[in-house]
Short mmCIF file of the C-alpha atoms (twelve columns), coordinates in Angstrom:
data_MODEL
# 
_entry.id   MODEL 
# 
loop_
_atom_site.group_PDB 
_atom_site.id 
_atom_site.type_symbol 
_atom_site.label_atom_id 
_atom_site.label_alt_id 
_atom_site.label_comp_id 
_atom_site.label_asym_id 
_atom_site.label_seq_id 
_atom_site.Cartn_x 
_atom_site.Cartn_y 
_atom_site.Cartn_z 
_atom_site.pdbx_PDB_model_num 
ATOM 1  C CA . MET A 1  15.611 16.887  1.697   1 
ATOM 2  C CA . TYR A 2  15.529 13.229  2.701   1 
ATOM 3  C CA . ASP A 3  15.785 10.308  0.314   1 
ATOM 4  C CA . LEU A 4  14.677 6.724   0.951   1 
ATOM 5  C CA . MET A 5  17.760 4.524   1.197   1 
ATOM 6  C CA . GLY A 6  16.518 1.251   2.670   1 
ATOM 7  C CA . ILE A 7  13.557 -0.798  3.891   1 
ATOM 8  C CA . ILE A 8  13.759 -3.788  6.230   1 
ATOM 9  C CA . TYR A 9  10.973 -6.359  6.142   1 
ATOM 10 C CA . PHE A 10 10.255 -8.789  9.021   1 
ATOM 11 C CA . GLY A 11 8.428  -12.091 9.231   1 
ATOM 12 C CA . SER A 12 8.782  -15.868 9.319   1 
ATOM 13 C CA . GLY A 13 11.767 -15.739 11.704  1 
ATOM 14 C CA . HIS A 14 14.120 -13.614 9.618   1 
ATOM 15 C CA . PHE A 15 14.353 -10.348 7.757   1 
ATOM 16 C CA . MET A 16 14.868 -9.177  4.206   1 
ATOM 17 C CA . ALA A 17 15.929 -5.766  2.906   1 
ATOM 18 C CA . ARG A 18 15.707 -3.436  -0.029  1 
ATOM 19 C CA . PHE A 19 18.408 -0.838  -0.678  1 
ATOM 20 C CA . VAL A 20 18.022 2.169   -2.983  1 
ATOM 21 C CA . ASP A 21 21.274 3.298   -4.614  1 
ATOM 22 C CA . LYS A 22 22.232 6.781   -5.718  1 
ATOM 23 C CA . HIS A 23 20.693 6.189   -9.153  1 
ATOM 24 C CA . GLY A 24 17.329 5.205   -7.740  1 
ATOM 25 C CA . VAL A 25 17.824 1.491   -8.435  1 
ATOM 26 C CA . VAL A 26 16.144 -0.830  -5.934  1 
ATOM 27 C CA . TRP A 27 18.210 -3.818  -4.783  1 
ATOM 28 C CA . PHE A 28 16.669 -6.742  -2.829  1 
ATOM 29 C CA . GLN A 29 18.565 -8.986  -0.404  1 
ATOM 30 C CA . ASP A 30 17.351 -12.084 1.395   1 
ATOM 31 C CA . GLY A 31 20.377 -13.952 2.762   1 
ATOM 32 C CA . ALA A 32 18.305 -17.040 3.603   1 
ATOM 33 C CA . ALA A 33 17.136 -17.464 0.013   1 
ATOM 34 C CA . ALA A 34 19.790 -15.944 -2.238  1 
ATOM 35 C CA . GLY A 35 22.982 -16.585 -0.292  1 
ATOM 36 C CA . GLY A 36 23.574 -12.918 0.348   1 
ATOM 37 C CA . SER A 37 23.377 -11.737 -3.267  1 
ATOM 38 C CA . PHE A 38 21.588 -8.520  -4.150  1 
ATOM 39 C CA . VAL A 39 18.960 -8.698  -6.867  1 
ATOM 40 C CA . ASN A 40 18.078 -5.684  -9.049  1 
ATOM 41 C CA . GLU A 41 14.362 -4.976  -8.780  1 
ATOM 42 C CA . GLY A 42 14.113 -1.909  -11.019 1 
ATOM 43 C CA . TYR A 43 13.724 1.771   -10.245 1 
ATOM 44 C CA . LEU A 44 12.211 3.326   -7.138  1 
ATOM 45 C CA . CYS A 45 10.054 5.689   -9.256  1 
ATOM 46 C CA . ASP A 46 8.202  2.625   -10.644 1 
ATOM 47 C CA . TYR A 47 7.033  1.431   -7.215  1 
ATOM 48 C CA . SER A 48 3.691  2.265   -5.606  1 
ATOM 49 C CA . LYS A 49 3.478  2.975   -1.895  1 
ATOM 50 C CA . GLN A 50 1.885  -0.422  -1.354  1 
ATOM 51 C CA . GLY A 51 4.638  -2.029  -3.439  1 
ATOM 52 C CA . LEU A 52 7.236  -0.669  -1.059  1 
ATOM 53 C CA . LEU A 53 5.351  -1.506  2.165   1 
ATOM 54 C CA . LEU A 54 5.076  -5.184  1.329   1 
ATOM 55 C CA . LYS A 55 7.523  -7.823  0.076   1 
ATOM 56 C CA . GLY A 56 5.745  -11.101 -0.367  1 
ATOM 57 C CA . ASN A 57 3.936  -11.776 2.865   1 
ATOM 58 C CA . ARG A 58 6.225  -9.488  4.923   1 
ATOM 59 C CA . ARG A 59 5.542  -5.891  5.931   1 
ATOM 60 C CA . ALA A 60 8.062  -3.093  6.152   1 
ATOM 61 C CA . GLY A 61 9.256  -2.691  9.759   1 
ATOM 62 C CA . ILE A 62 12.020 -0.143  9.383   1 
ATOM 63 C CA . THR A 63 12.677 2.540   6.732   1 
ATOM 64 C CA . VAL A 64 16.038 4.274   6.399   1 
ATOM 65 C CA . TYR A 65 16.357 7.781   5.050   1 
ATOM 66 C CA . VAL A 66 19.465 9.840   4.290   1 
ATOM 67 C CA . TRP A 67 19.753 13.635  4.250   1 
ATOM 68 C CA . ARG A 68 20.559 14.823  0.734   1 
ATOM 69 C CA . ASP A 69 22.287 18.092  -0.003  1 
ATOM 70 C CA . ASP A 70 24.623 19.407  -2.689  1 
ATOM 71 C CA . THR A 71 27.439 17.151  -1.526  1 
ATOM 72 C CA . ALA A 72 25.379 13.934  -1.154  1 
ATOM 73 C CA . TRP A 73 26.529 10.734  -2.772  1 
ATOM 74 C CA . GLN A 74 30.200 11.709  -2.944  1 
ATOM 75 C CA . PHE A 75 31.942 8.674   -1.478  1 
# 
């Protein structure tokens, strides 16, 4: 089974990203606006497909998935 781990958005000369942690929390990062800080945006289960495909006026360009098995998330 694959789990969504990240989304990269492109537009206006730079990119932004969302990262989904092992608890399903979505974190947003835009280094040009927030100085590299990650901002908690809630839980992945609360997002619609459209809500994930767009971030402001930027569209998702790359999605990152990770294979999950019984040993996943053991760092």
